[in-house]
N, C-alpha and C positions, 0 to 999 in steps of 0.2 A: 259881493263887496261888503255886505253886512257882517259876514262871518271874519273879515279882516285878515285872511290869510292871501298874501300877495301871489304866491305860486298858483294856487287853486283860482284866484280871482283871474290871472291872467290866461290860464287854461281855459276856464268857462268863457271868458270874453273872447277868446280867439274862436271857439267853436259857434259862440253866439252870434258873432258878426257873420259868419259864413252861412249859418242857417237861418237867422231870423232878421238880420241885416242892422244897419248902424242905428236908425231910429229907435228900435227895440233897446239896443244898448244903451242910447242916450236916456231913455226913460227909466231903465233899470238903475243907472247911475244916479239920476235925479231923485228917483224914489229912495235909494239908499242914503243919499246926502239929506233930504228933508225929514225921512224918519229917524235919521241919526239925531237930529235937532229935536225933532218933536216927541220922540220915545222917551228922551231924557226928561224934557220938560213935563210932560204929561204923566210919567211914572213918578216924578217928584211930587206933583199935585195929589196923585192917589196915595202914595205912602205916607206923605205927612198928614194926610188926613183932616186938615182943617178947612172948613167951608170958606174962610176968608180967602185962600189961595184960588180957589175956584171961581170966586167973583171978580178977579182981577183979570184983565185982558191979556192974552198971550203975547200979542204983538210980535209974532213970529212971521217973517216973511216966507210966503208959500205961493207966491203966483205960478210958480212952475207946475204945480198940482193942476192949475186950471187950463194949461197949455201944453198938455203931452204931445210928443212927437208922433206918437201912434194914435192911441185912442183912450178916452178916460178909463173905461172898463178894466184894460190891462194895466193901465197907470196905477188903478186902485189895488189891482191884484197884486202887483209888486209891492206896494206900500203895506199890503197885508202881510205878505211873506215877511219883510224886513221886521214889521212890529212884532210878528210871532217869535223871530230870532231875538229881538230885544226884550222881549217879555212885557211890553207895554199893553196892559189890559184895556185901557181907555181907547187907544189906537186900534188894537185888534178888533174890538167891538164895532167901532165906527167904520172901519174898511170892510168889514165882513157885512155889515148892514148895506153898505153902498153896493157892493158887487152883488149880492143876492137881489137887492132891489133892482139892480141894473140888468138882471136876467141869467146871471150864473147860478148854478145850483149848488147846494150844500156839498155834493160830491166834489165839484170843481174846487170849492174853498178848501175841502179836506186834502185833495190831491196836491194843491199848491202848497199847503203847509206841511205836508208830509216831504214834498220835493226840498223844501227850505230846510227842514229838520235834517235830511240826509246830507245835504250840502254843508250844512252847519258842522255836522258830525265829522264829515271828511276833513274839513278846515282844522277841526280840534285835533283829529288823529294825525294830520300832517305836521302838526306843531309839537307833538309828542315825541 
């Protein structure tokens, strides 16, 4: 979803529903939507580099992140993968910290981001 390629999205979603179930797909979609919003906002704050923006409240609605259909750790891992694709340093750092503190290893994180990178590359290749 984060790679924005409809053909690839539909193919992956079809397999995901069969293999992982609808709740996982719902969480993946919610993570893509929330990070689509957050990644833009937090990248802006990082890129503009003015401390005054960092002191302003984000006021972005993110209740869904606290109510995953599956579990918090998987949802955070989905958010990490989307944030890696979007290139949001602040979000990558925050979600990496949560998943590692939640019990995942750096190898788990590394694998999730490698998978996200490959899926994103496939999306780019399909558009070429």
